[in-house]
N, CA, C and O of each residue as an XYZ file, in Angstrom:
636
protein
N     107.869    142.646    141.552
C     108.500    142.893    140.245
C     107.474    142.750    139.111
O     107.503    143.540    138.167
N     106.554    141.748    139.182
C     105.730    141.607    138.101
C     104.700    142.654    137.801
O     103.993    142.622    136.794
N     104.639    143.711    138.848
C     103.671    144.731    138.529
C     103.970    145.655    137.305
O     103.122    146.418    136.843
N     105.166    145.537    136.842
C     105.640    146.313    135.705
C     105.464    145.478    134.390
O     105.825    145.954    133.314
N     104.931    144.285    134.478
C     104.813    143.475    133.228
C     103.268    143.428    132.918
O     102.445    143.060    133.756
N     102.944    143.838    131.629
C     101.523    143.935    131.207
C     101.352    143.412    129.739
O     102.253    143.568    128.915
N     100.254    142.832    129.457
C      99.905    142.562    128.017
C      99.751    143.924    127.230
O      99.454    144.957    127.831
N      99.940    143.895    126.009
C      99.949    145.160    125.307
C      98.638    145.927    125.352
O      98.630    147.154    125.459
N      97.559    145.221    125.271
C      96.300    145.989    125.479
C      96.160    146.623    126.764
O      95.740    147.780    126.790
N      96.461    146.009    127.864
C      96.382    146.704    129.195
C      97.485    147.787    129.365
O      97.234    148.773    130.058
N      98.565    147.663    128.829
C      99.609    148.569    128.788
C      99.274    149.969    128.039
O      99.650    151.078    128.420
N      98.488    149.684    126.893
C      98.067    150.765    126.164
C      97.030    151.641    126.943
O      97.007    152.851    126.717
N      96.207    151.108    127.812
C      95.433    151.833    128.596
C      96.101    152.651    129.688
O      95.783    153.802    129.988
N      97.073    151.920    130.255
C      98.031    152.614    131.293
C      98.648    153.741    130.748
O      98.559    154.797    131.373
N      99.257    153.701    129.695
C      99.972    154.781    128.893
C      99.063    155.826    128.587
O      99.450    156.988    128.707
N      97.881    155.569    128.199
C      96.921    156.623    127.833
C      96.666    157.446    129.069
O      96.616    158.670    128.950
N      96.507    156.907    130.185
C      96.359    157.614    131.404
C      97.672    158.446    131.813
O      97.610    159.622    132.169
N      98.745    157.789    131.733
C     100.022    158.600    131.837
C     100.165    159.841    131.007
O     100.578    160.915    131.445
N      99.786    159.605    129.763
C      99.892    160.659    128.799
C      99.001    161.770    129.158
O      99.370    162.913    128.891
N      97.893    161.571    129.720
C      97.001    162.631    130.121
C      97.457    163.480    131.212
O      96.928    164.568    131.442
N      98.479    162.984    131.927
C      98.957    163.759    133.004
C     100.308    164.500    132.489
O     101.054    165.056    133.294
N     100.561    164.473    131.155
C     101.621    165.217    130.493
C     102.963    164.567    130.442
O     103.998    165.157    130.129
N     102.864    163.202    130.801
C     104.172    162.444    130.775
C     104.640    161.956    129.417
O     103.851    161.411    128.645
N     105.889    162.144    129.128
C     106.567    161.788    127.885
C     106.943    160.166    127.889
O     107.612    159.717    128.820
N     106.532    159.396    126.920
C     106.627    158.021    126.990
C     107.739    157.676    126.080
O     107.652    157.976    124.889
N     108.761    157.077    126.543
C     109.913    156.459    125.814
C     109.754    154.935    125.606
O     109.332    154.230    126.522
N     110.062    154.473    124.508
C     109.933    152.991    124.223
C     111.191    152.565    123.537
O     111.774    153.252    122.698
N     111.545    151.459    123.926
C     112.652    150.703    123.231
C     112.287    149.149    123.226
O     111.413    148.762    124.001
N     112.912    148.273    122.402
C     112.581    146.992    122.448
C     113.874    146.206    122.179
O     114.860    146.752    121.684
N     113.836    144.802    122.547
C     115.019    144.027    122.330
C     114.696    142.695    123.019
O     113.650    142.463    123.625
N     115.825    141.761    122.837
C     115.865    140.445    123.390
C     116.268    140.397    124.841
O     115.716    139.635    125.635
N     117.330    141.300    125.205
C     117.833    141.333    126.525
C     117.993    139.983    127.211
O     117.594    139.686    128.337
N     118.686    139.168    126.285
C     118.779    137.574    126.684
C     119.719    137.473    127.952
O     119.342    136.882    128.964
N     120.913    138.052    127.859
C     121.708    138.018    129.236
C     121.952    139.617    129.515
O     122.612    140.319    128.750
N     121.378    140.059    130.622
C     121.453    141.521    130.923
C     122.857    141.748    131.174
O     123.505    140.972    131.877
N     123.416    142.886    130.575
C     124.892    143.216    130.860
C     124.973    144.789    130.973
O     123.987    145.519    130.882
N     126.214    145.205    131.176
C     126.341    146.685    131.395
C     126.001    147.543    130.161
O     125.617    148.702    130.324
N     126.124    147.037    128.994
C     125.692    147.854    127.830
C     124.239    148.016    127.880
O     123.760    149.077    127.477
N     123.419    147.009    128.364
C     121.871    147.132    128.464
C     121.682    148.239    129.552
O     120.873    149.139    129.328
N     122.398    148.213    130.735
C     122.063    149.072    131.820
C     122.492    150.468    131.342
O     121.758    151.405    131.652
N     123.522    150.694    130.672
C     123.770    152.107    130.180
C     122.778    152.558    129.197
O     122.287    153.685    129.262
N     122.478    151.728    128.309
C     121.465    151.995    127.273
C     120.138    152.341    127.941
O     119.588    153.406    127.660
N     119.633    151.540    128.760
C     118.301    151.725    129.391
C     118.315    153.026    130.306
O     117.293    153.706    130.402
N     119.338    153.322    130.893
C     119.564    154.498    131.756
C     119.482    155.663    130.869
O     118.759    156.613    131.168
N     120.217    155.645    129.742
C     120.038    156.881    128.794
C     118.764    156.968    128.181
O     118.267    158.054    127.882
N     118.189    155.836    127.971
C     116.803    155.934    127.205
C     115.818    156.600    128.343
O     115.012    157.445    127.953
N     115.853    156.279    129.614
C     114.851    156.820    130.603
C     115.230    158.270    130.598
O     114.265    159.033    130.584
N     116.327    158.780    130.606
C     116.567    160.189    130.633
C     115.859    161.061    129.498
O     115.737    162.282    129.591
N     115.478    160.422    128.586
C     114.818    161.205    127.444
C     113.313    161.416    127.661
O     112.649    162.019    126.817
N     112.759    160.913    128.810
C     111.308    161.039    129.081
C     110.951    160.818    130.450
O     111.769    160.898    131.366
N     109.771    160.549    130.596
C     109.316    160.288    132.022
C     109.038    158.800    132.369
O     109.232    158.296    133.475
N     108.531    158.135    131.210
C     108.093    156.691    131.381
C     108.990    155.941    130.412
O     109.110    156.367    129.263
N     109.660    154.791    130.834
C     110.435    153.953    130.015
C     109.571    152.796    129.753
O     109.049    152.254    130.727
N     109.351    152.350    128.598
C     108.636    151.025    128.350
C     109.368    150.155    127.406
O     109.696    150.591    126.303
N     109.646    148.927    127.784
C     110.405    148.024    126.995
C     109.320    146.980    126.360
O     108.412    146.444    126.997
N     109.573    146.821    125.118
C     108.991    145.756    124.257
C     109.888    144.720    124.347
O     111.003    144.900    123.859
N     109.590    143.516    124.951
C     110.492    142.412    124.976
C     110.176    141.478    123.955
O     109.005    141.117    123.832
N     111.086    141.026    123.183
C     110.913    139.991    122.146
C     110.680    138.616    122.978
O     111.449    138.226    123.856
N     109.514    137.949    122.572
C     109.270    136.723    123.135
C     110.267    135.571    122.779
O     111.100    135.762    121.892
N     110.212    134.522    123.368
C     111.182    133.455    123.103
C     111.020    133.040    121.562
O     112.032    132.871    120.882
N     109.754    132.880    121.024
C     109.599    132.655    119.687
C     110.148    133.666    118.807
O     110.806    133.250    117.854
N     109.999    134.945    118.948
C     110.571    135.911    118.320
C     112.151    136.028    118.359
O     112.811    136.332    117.365
N     112.689    135.757    119.598
C     114.161    135.666    119.611
C     114.752    134.615    118.787
O     115.782    134.827    118.148
N     114.086    133.379    118.770
C     114.566    132.246    117.914
C     114.617    132.656    116.476
O     115.581    132.415    115.750
N     113.559    133.274    116.106
C     113.408    133.763    114.770
C     114.606    134.707    114.377
O     115.185    134.570    113.299
N     114.959    135.685    115.313
C     115.947    136.700    114.978
C     117.386    136.098    115.175
O     118.279    136.362    114.370
N     117.595    135.273    116.278
C     118.917    134.877    116.729
C     119.329    133.366    116.373
O     120.495    132.977    116.435
N     118.322    132.612    116.020
C     118.441    131.086    115.819
C     118.112    130.289    116.882
O     118.012    130.797    117.999
N     117.905    128.979    116.690
C     117.367    128.158    117.574
C     118.058    127.840    118.964
O     117.471    127.256    119.875
N     119.263    128.250    119.025
C     119.949    128.235    120.376
C     119.684    129.314    121.344
O     120.123    129.254    122.493
N     118.933    130.361    120.883
C     118.601    131.478    121.726
C     117.035    131.546    121.698
O     116.389    131.178    120.717
N     116.459    132.051    122.866
C     117.292    132.691    123.854
C     117.782    131.692    124.960
O     117.343    130.550    125.095
N     118.704    132.250    125.696
C     119.250    131.297    126.742
C     118.485    131.420    127.948
O     118.485    130.523    128.792
N     117.760    132.604    128.089
C     116.889    132.739    129.296
C     115.546    133.069    128.745
O     115.375    133.927    127.880
N     114.442    132.234    129.369
C     113.211    132.375    128.887
C     112.497    133.736    129.128
O     112.906    134.491    130.009
N     111.425    134.051    128.343
C     110.770    135.389    128.353
C     110.367    135.834    129.690
O     110.484    137.002    130.060
N     109.925    134.955    130.357
C     109.448    135.326    131.749
C     110.472    135.762    132.696
O     110.350    136.738    133.436
N     111.530    134.956    132.631
C     112.692    135.374    133.462
C     113.274    136.633    133.091
O     113.548    137.500    133.920
N     113.486    136.758    131.723
C     114.073    138.095    131.203
C     113.154    139.279    131.543
O     113.683    140.341    131.871
N     111.861    139.178    131.491
C     111.012    140.193    131.833
C     111.136    140.506    133.312
O     111.080    141.684    133.666
N     111.306    139.497    134.237
C     111.335    139.698    135.784
C     112.756    140.411    135.986
O     112.837    141.342    136.787
N     113.726    140.037    135.361
C     115.045    140.699    135.603
C     114.997    142.180    135.295
O     115.363    143.069    136.064
N     114.457    142.353    133.969
C     114.434    143.796    133.487
C     113.419    144.611    134.448
O     113.612    145.807    134.669
N     112.416    143.963    134.964
C     111.375    144.756    135.945
C     112.110    145.049    137.259
O     111.552    145.809    138.050
N     113.253    144.548    137.562
C     113.986    144.854    138.783
C     114.740    146.082    138.607
O     115.259    146.580    139.606
N     114.867    146.620    137.515
C     115.645    147.860    137.194
C     114.841    148.945    137.465
O     113.690    148.964    137.031
N     115.339    149.960    138.201
C     114.680    151.217    138.655
C     114.152    151.961    137.451
O     113.021    152.445    137.403
N     115.082    152.020    136.446
C     114.785    152.962    135.307
C     113.646    152.370    134.413
O     113.095    153.088    133.578
N     113.318    151.152    134.575
C     112.145    150.477    133.616
C     110.929    150.780    134.371
O     110.902    150.538    135.578
N     109.837    151.328    133.720
C     108.613    151.448    134.174
C     107.665    150.316    133.773
O     106.979    149.746    134.621
N     107.630    149.987    132.450
C     106.802    148.910    132.160
C     107.354    148.075    131.012
O     108.137    148.529    130.178
N     106.900    146.842    131.021
C     107.341    145.809    130.011
C     106.185    145.194    129.431
O     105.150    144.984    130.063
N     106.378    144.883    128.132
C     105.222    143.975    127.542
C     106.024    143.059    126.419
O     106.885    143.489    125.652
N     105.602    141.867    126.491
C     106.241    140.814    125.644
C     105.450    140.789    124.273
O     104.221    140.749    124.210
N     106.205    140.813    123.306
C     105.535    140.649    121.840
C     106.221    139.619    120.967
O     107.412    139.345    121.113
N     105.480    139.081    120.101
C     105.907    137.821    119.282
C     106.455    138.251    117.898
O     107.200    137.454    117.328
N     106.193    139.308    117.363
C     106.698    139.719    115.976
C     108.258    139.883    116.008
O     108.906    140.043    117.042
N     108.760    139.823    114.773
C     110.173    139.995    114.479
C     110.685    141.435    114.605
O     111.853    141.725    114.863
N     109.491    142.476    114.354
C     109.889    143.812    114.485
C     108.924    144.422    115.574
O     107.909    143.818    115.922
N     109.268    145.585    116.070
C     108.325    146.146    117.079
C     107.228    147.063    116.351
O     106.567    147.849    117.030
N     107.054    146.968    115.086
C     106.067    147.730    114.465
C     104.599    147.871    115.047
O     103.954    148.907    115.209
N     104.234    146.539    115.324
C     102.751    146.437    115.800
C     102.710    147.008    117.329
O     101.768    147.712    117.693
N     103.627    146.716    118.075
C     103.560    147.250    119.485
C     103.817    148.742    119.539
O     103.311    149.393    120.453
N     104.543    149.305    118.653
C     104.809    150.751    118.502
C     103.459    151.378    118.019
O     103.034    152.419    118.518
N     102.825    150.726    117.062
C     101.471    151.314    116.570
C     100.507    151.335    117.691
O      99.771    152.295    117.919
N     100.535    150.245    118.383
C      99.536    150.314    119.570
C      99.828    151.132    120.654
O      98.900    151.700    121.230
N     101.013    151.283    121.031
C     101.494    152.173    122.210
C     101.608    153.566    121.905
O     101.254    154.413    122.725
N     102.107    153.884    120.711
C     102.338    155.299    120.192
C     103.232    155.994    121.182
O     102.802    157.011    121.726
N     104.413    155.555    121.464
C     105.349    156.351    122.359
C     105.868    157.691    121.784
O     105.975    157.814    120.563
N     106.144    158.540    122.495
C     106.664    159.856    122.031
C     107.996    159.667    121.513
O     108.351    160.391    120.583
N     108.742    158.850    121.952
C     110.211    158.619    121.569
C     110.415    157.211    121.468
O     110.032    156.477    122.379
N     111.068    156.687    120.295
C     111.457    155.323    120.133
C     112.922    155.467    120.077
O     113.490    156.244    119.309
N     113.561    154.627    120.987
C     115.073    154.607    121.008
C     115.513    153.281    120.753
O     114.947    152.272    121.174
N     116.649    153.311    119.975
C     117.454    151.992    119.674
C     118.983    152.490    119.859
O     119.299    153.680    119.847
N     119.826    151.491    120.019
C     121.208    151.522    120.149
C     121.961    152.143    118.938
O     121.536    151.928    117.803
N     122.976    152.845    119.130
C     123.826    153.369    118.178
C     124.340    152.579    117.134
O     124.848    153.063    116.122
N     124.205    151.209    117.382
C     124.804    150.237    116.447
C     123.757    150.097    115.292
O     124.122    149.497    114.282
N     122.609    150.552    115.349
C     121.591    150.678    114.310
C     121.727    152.024    113.619
O     122.364    152.941    114.138
N     121.134    152.131    112.465
C     120.989    153.311    111.707
C     119.503    153.563    111.431
O     118.693    152.688    111.124
N     119.234    154.940    111.586
C     117.816    155.213    111.501
C     117.232    154.764    110.074
O     116.092    154.301    110.035
N     117.907    154.878    109.033
C     117.496    154.360    107.769
C     117.339    152.925    107.543
O     116.797    152.420    106.560
N     117.864    152.304    108.548
C     117.703    150.700    108.492
C     116.721    150.162    109.481
O     116.473    148.956    109.496
N     116.146    151.001    110.311
C     115.171    150.495    111.325
C     113.795    150.433    110.609
O     113.351    151.432    110.044
N     113.100    149.212    110.637
C     111.909    149.031    110.184
C     110.768    149.669    110.779
O     109.695    149.775    110.186
N     110.984    150.104    111.961
C     109.967    150.848    112.942
C     109.821    152.334    112.639
O     108.880    152.990    113.085
N     110.878    152.903    111.786
C     110.878    154.386    111.598
C     109.462    154.921    110.910
O     108.917    155.959    111.285
N     109.031    154.222    110.038
C     107.776    154.669    109.401
C     106.590    154.625    110.257
O     105.673    155.437    110.139
N     106.606    153.528    111.257
C     105.440    153.437    112.007
C     105.566    154.624    113.046
O     104.562    155.268    113.350
N     106.695    154.884    113.540
C     106.875    156.067    114.481
C     106.428    157.304    113.892
O     105.689    158.044    114.541
N     106.832    157.625    112.628
C     106.619    158.734    111.906
C     105.202    158.908    111.589
O     104.723    160.041    111.536
N     104.432    157.764    111.354
C     102.931    157.905    110.980
C     102.093    158.553    112.093
O     101.013    159.054    111.780
N     102.501    158.580    113.344
C     101.742    159.244    114.456
C     102.455    160.466    114.854
O     101.931    161.171    115.716
N     103.612    160.820    114.327
C     104.380    162.000    114.849
C     105.375    161.723    115.932
O     105.842    162.656    116.585
N     105.716    160.495    116.148
C     106.814    160.332    117.180
C     108.244    160.554    116.785
O     108.515    160.901    115.635
N     109.142    160.374    117.666
C     110.446    160.676    117.227
C     111.425    159.427    117.354
O     111.249    158.626    118.272
N     112.334    159.279    116.545
C     113.341    158.156    116.706
C     114.667    158.761    117.179
O     115.108    159.778    116.643
N     115.317    158.129    118.201
C     116.666    158.621    118.634
C     117.435    157.401    118.729
O     116.879    156.318    118.909
N     118.815    157.535    118.606
C     119.842    156.495    118.649
C     120.650    156.936    119.922
O     120.966    158.101    120.165
N     120.926    155.898    120.661
C     121.761    156.001    122.014
C     123.132    155.324    121.733
O     123.186    154.199    121.238
N     124.219    156.027    122.056
C     125.575    155.261    121.879
C     125.580    153.927    122.641
O     124.963    153.823    123.701
N     126.279    152.895    122.105
C     126.391    151.631    122.756
C     127.769    151.568    123.454
O     128.728    152.227    123.052
N     127.821    150.701    124.574
C     129.114    150.404    125.092
C     129.686    149.326    124.214
O     129.148    148.246    123.974
N     130.998    149.810    123.707
C     131.768    148.915    122.766
C     132.075    147.598    123.388
O     132.505    147.556    124.540
N     131.873    146.508    122.675
C     132.229    145.206    123.096
C     131.086    144.541    124.012
O     131.047    143.317    124.142
N     130.225    145.325    124.595
C     129.233    144.756    125.431
C     128.037    144.174    124.745
O     127.118    144.912    124.391
N     128.011    142.955    124.555
C     126.834    142.366    123.978
C     126.685    140.966    124.402
O     127.691    140.379    124.800
N     125.391    140.274    124.361
C     125.240    138.818    124.763
C     126.024    138.069    123.839
O     126.692    137.145    124.304
N     126.070    138.320    122.493
C     126.879    137.549    121.784
C     128.382    137.405    122.103
O     128.972    136.327    122.029
N     128.929    138.511    122.445
C     130.358    138.495    122.872
C     130.601    137.825    124.175
O     131.643    137.198    124.366
N     129.553    137.950    125.195
C     129.596    137.054    126.404
C     129.628    135.636    126.149
O     130.465    134.898    126.669
N     128.642    135.204    125.277
C     128.557    133.843    124.884
C     129.892    133.317    124.235
O     130.365    132.215    124.512
N     130.431    134.163    123.388
C     131.829    133.771    122.798
C     132.852    133.560    123.769
O     133.635    132.612    123.714
N     132.853    134.505    124.730
C     133.909    134.444    125.740
C     133.775    133.271    126.676
O     134.770    132.653    127.056
N     132.532    132.956    127.053
C     132.229    131.595    127.747
C     132.641    130.435    127.114
O     133.225    129.547    127.735
N     132.384    130.364    125.918
C     132.783    129.193    125.035
C     134.251    129.096    124.890
O     134.803    127.996    124.872
N     134.949    130.285    124.779
C     136.366    130.356    124.731
C     136.955    129.889    125.906
O     137.885    129.085    125.847
N     136.494    130.327    127.032
C     137.177    129.848    128.350
C     136.795    128.477    128.871
O     137.601    127.754    129.456
N     135.533    128.146    128.636
C     134.886    126.901    129.120
C     134.481    125.788    128.118
O     134.080    124.688    128.496
N     134.611    126.147    126.808
C     133.984    125.369    125.771
C     134.703    124.114    125.254
O     134.191    123.430    124.368
C-alpha cells in the first residue's frame, strides 16, 4: 500500500513523467479522518475526471488547526494507508499547511476537485490553480455523509 505515498518533491517528479505520456492529473485534498461512503463516492467521481488521482492529505498538525484539538481521530500515517488501499487513488502526499495552495503550486494538476459543499468563489486554491491554467471542478456530495456526523452519531448512541 505504501507505494502510493510520496513526499511532495518526489511526487512532483513522478507526475512530470506521467504528464509526458499524456495523462491528465486530477488532484483533491482533505483530512479523510474517518473514511466513509461520501469519501468513496467523491473519490470515485474525481478519478473519472482524469487518468491519475492524487490526494493531498492534511497532516495531523494541519487537521488540528482546521478542526480543533480533538482531531484527527486517526493519525496521518494510518489515514494515508487506508486511502492508498482504494483502487481509484493513484498517489498520496501529506502536507502541513492549512490550505492546499503550496502543494497545488508544486504539483500543478490539470484539474483540482472539491466537494459540492464548497463554492468556487470561496476556495483559497482557485487563484493558484488559475495561475498555471488548471481547472477547478466541484463534485456533488453524499448528503449527511461526513466524519462530523459520524462522530455525533457515535456520541449520541454511546456518549
